[in-house]
C-alpha positions as CSV (number, residue, x, y, z in Angstrom):
1,X,332.1,266.4,52.3
2,X,331.2,267.0,55.2
3,X,334.0,268.5,57.5
4,X,334.1,268.1,61.0
5,X,334.0,271.6,63.5
6,X,333.1,275.2,63.0
7,X,334.0,275.6,59.7
8,X,331.7,272.9,57.8
9,X,329.7,274.8,56.5
10,X,329.8,277.2,53.2
11,X,333.4,278.5,52.5
12,X,335.8,275.8,54.2
13,X,337.0,274.0,50.9
14,X,337.8,278.3,49.8
15,X,339.6,278.8,52.8
16,X,341.5,276.7,52.1
17,X,342.3,277.3,48.0
18,X,343.2,280.7,48.9
19,X,345.1,279.2,52.3
20,X,347.1,276.6,49.5
21,X,347.5,279.7,46.7
22,X,348.6,282.4,49.4
23,X,351.1,280.4,51.4
24,X,352.3,278.9,47.2
25,X,353.1,282.2,45.9
26,X,354.3,284.1,48.9
27,X,358.6,284.5,48.8
28,X,359.4,284.3,53.1
29,X,361.2,287.2,55.0
30,X,362.7,284.8,56.4
31,X,364.5,281.3,57.2
32,X,362.4,280.9,59.9
33,X,359.4,282.0,58.2
34,X,360.3,279.9,54.6
35,X,360.6,276.9,57.4
36,X,356.9,278.0,58.7
37,X,355.1,278.6,55.2
38,X,356.7,275.2,53.8
39,X,355.0,273.2,57.1
40,X,351.8,274.9,56.6
41,X,351.9,274.0,52.8
42,X,352.4,270.0,53.9
43,X,349.4,270.4,56.6
44,X,347.2,271.7,54.0
45,X,347.5,268.4,51.8
46,X,345.6,267.0,54.6
47,X,342.6,269.2,52.4
48,X,340.1,271.7,53.6
49,X,340.0,269.7,57.6
50,X,343.1,271.4,58.4
51,X,341.7,275.5,58.3
52,X,339.5,274.3,61.4
53,X,340.3,273.0,64.9
54,X,339.4,269.5,64.5
55,X,342.4,269.2,62.5
56,X,344.3,267.7,66.0
57,X,348.2,267.4,64.1
58,X,347.1,271.3,63.5
59,X,345.2,273.2,61.8
60,X,346.2,277.6,59.8
61,X,345.4,280.2,61.9
62,X,345.7,283.7,61.0
63,X,346.9,286.7,62.7
64,X,348.2,290.6,61.8
65,X,351.2,293.2,63.1
66,X,348.7,296.3,63.5
67,X,351.7,299.3,63.0
68,X,350.1,302.7,63.2
69,X,351.8,305.5,61.4
70,X,354.6,306.6,63.5
71,X,355.6,302.8,63.3
72,X,355.0,301.6,66.8
73,X,352.8,298.2,67.1
74,X,349.6,297.4,68.8
75,X,350.2,294.1,70.7
76,X,347.9,292.4,73.0
77,X,348.7,290.5,76.4
78,X,346.5,287.1,75.8
79,X,344.2,286.1,79.1
80,X,344.6,282.9,78.7
81,X,348.4,282.6,78.0
82,X,349.9,285.6,79.7
83,X,352.6,286.5,76.7
84,X,352.4,290.1,74.3
85,X,351.7,288.8,70.3
86,X,349.7,290.4,67.4
87,X,345.9,290.4,67.5
88,X,344.5,286.8,65.5
89,X,343.1,284.0,66.4
90,X,340.6,281.0,64.2
91,X,339.9,281.4,60.4
92,X,335.7,281.1,60.1
93,X,333.1,280.2,57.7
94,X,333.0,283.5,56.2
95,X,336.5,284.9,55.7
96,X,337.2,285.7,51.9
97,X,340.4,284.1,53.3
98,X,343.3,284.4,54.9
99,X,343.8,287.6,55.0
100,X,340.7,288.4,55.4
101,X,340.6,286.4,58.3
102,X,343.7,288.1,60.0
103,X,341.7,291.8,59.1
104,X,338.6,290.1,61.1
105,X,340.2,289.3,64.3
106,X,342.5,292.0,64.3
107,X,339.4,294.5,64.0
108,X,337.4,292.0,66.8
109,X,340.4,292.4,69.1
110,X,341.3,296.1,69.0
111,X,338.3,297.4,67.9
112,X,340.2,300.1,65.7
113,X,337.9,300.6,62.8
114,X,340.0,301.0,59.9
115,X,342.7,299.3,59.4
116,X,343.7,299.6,55.8
117,X,345.1,295.0,55.1
118,X,348.1,294.2,53.5
119,X,346.9,291.9,51.5
120,X,350.9,289.5,51.2
121,X,352.2,287.7,55.0
122,X,354.8,289.0,56.6
123,X,355.6,286.0,58.5
124,X,354.8,282.4,58.7
125,X,355.0,281.1,63.1
126,X,354.4,277.4,63.2
127,X,353.7,277.3,67.3
128,X,352.0,274.1,69.8
129,X,349.4,275.6,71.6
130,X,345.9,274.7,74.0
131,X,342.8,275.6,72.7
132,X,339.2,274.3,71.7
133,X,338.4,274.1,75.4
134,X,334.2,274.1,75.1
135,X,332.1,273.1,77.7
136,X,334.3,273.0,80.7
137,X,336.3,270.5,79.4
138,X,340.3,271.1,79.2
139,X,341.5,272.4,75.8
140,X,343.5,270.4,73.7
141,X,346.9,270.3,72.5
142,X,347.7,271.7,69.2
143,X,349.7,272.6,66.8
144,X,349.4,276.6,64.8
145,X,350.3,277.2,62.2
146,X,349.8,281.5,61.8
147,X,349.7,282.8,59.3
148,X,350.9,286.6,59.9
149,X,349.8,289.5,57.3
150,X,350.8,294.1,58.5
151,X,347.5,296.2,59.1
152,X,348.3,299.5,59.3
153,X,345.9,302.0,61.6
154,X,344.4,305.0,60.4
155,X,346.2,308.3,62.5
156,X,343.5,308.8,64.9
157,X,343.2,305.6,65.5
158,X,341.5,304.5,69.0
159,X,342.0,300.6,70.5
160,X,339.9,299.4,73.2
161,X,340.4,296.0,74.9
162,X,338.3,292.8,73.8
163,X,336.7,290.2,76.6
164,X,340.2,287.7,75.3
165,X,342.9,289.6,76.3
166,X,344.5,291.3,80.0
167,X,345.9,294.9,77.7
168,X,346.5,295.9,75.0
169,X,348.4,298.6,73.9
170,X,351.0,300.7,71.9
171,X,354.9,299.8,71.5
172,X,357.9,301.0,69.9
173,X,360.2,298.1,68.3
174,X,363.1,298.8,70.5
175,X,360.7,299.0,73.7
176,X,358.6,295.7,73.3
177,X,356.9,294.5,76.5
178,X,357.5,291.1,78.3
179,X,357.3,288.7,78.1
180,X,355.9,288.4,74.3
181,X,354.6,284.8,72.2
182,X,357.6,283.4,70.0
183,X,357.6,284.6,66.8
184,X,356.5,288.6,67.3
185,X,359.4,289.8,67.1
186,X,360.6,288.3,64.0
187,X,357.3,289.8,62.6
188,X,358.5,293.6,62.9
189,X,361.0,294.3,60.7
190,X,359.0,293.1,57.6
191,X,356.4,294.8,58.8
192,X,358.6,298.3,59.4
193,X,360.0,298.0,55.7
194,X,356.7,297.7,53.9
195,X,356.2,300.7,55.6
196,X,359.1,302.4,53.8
């Protein structure tokens, strides 16, 4: 089976199988997360193509809320969207699964080495996006079924802004920046609960 898009090589079937397993086993942290989990599983019934940008009805993405030992969260001001959010993005060939994709994306976008992954999701958020702009063509509307994980930053973490962000900073949960992307706040409580 040949799947169009950036995941057409080896790995897309394994990524799909991992997403089905992770979301099939996970106990959601909120009613909104449960709705997202069920909607993502419905999308995944379309097969491995649901892991790729080529699936215009929507695709599964992976992101991570990075938390430091003091309970601060690392958020980026997305350059194109102009909203503060967790780090993350599209799955890629070679990712060992959803959690690994979230770790790779967060490491790339934060520049922080030594992030520790909690491989059980903390949230699933479904939201409309415009992605896939390439070679001067405008981005097309789509839907991200974003599976979110917790990453623990080391004590000596030093972040470095990437070209995808306008800013990158640490915030306490009671002093978050504005504007926030949808579902950003919802993932903080389950992340901090895991740290206890």
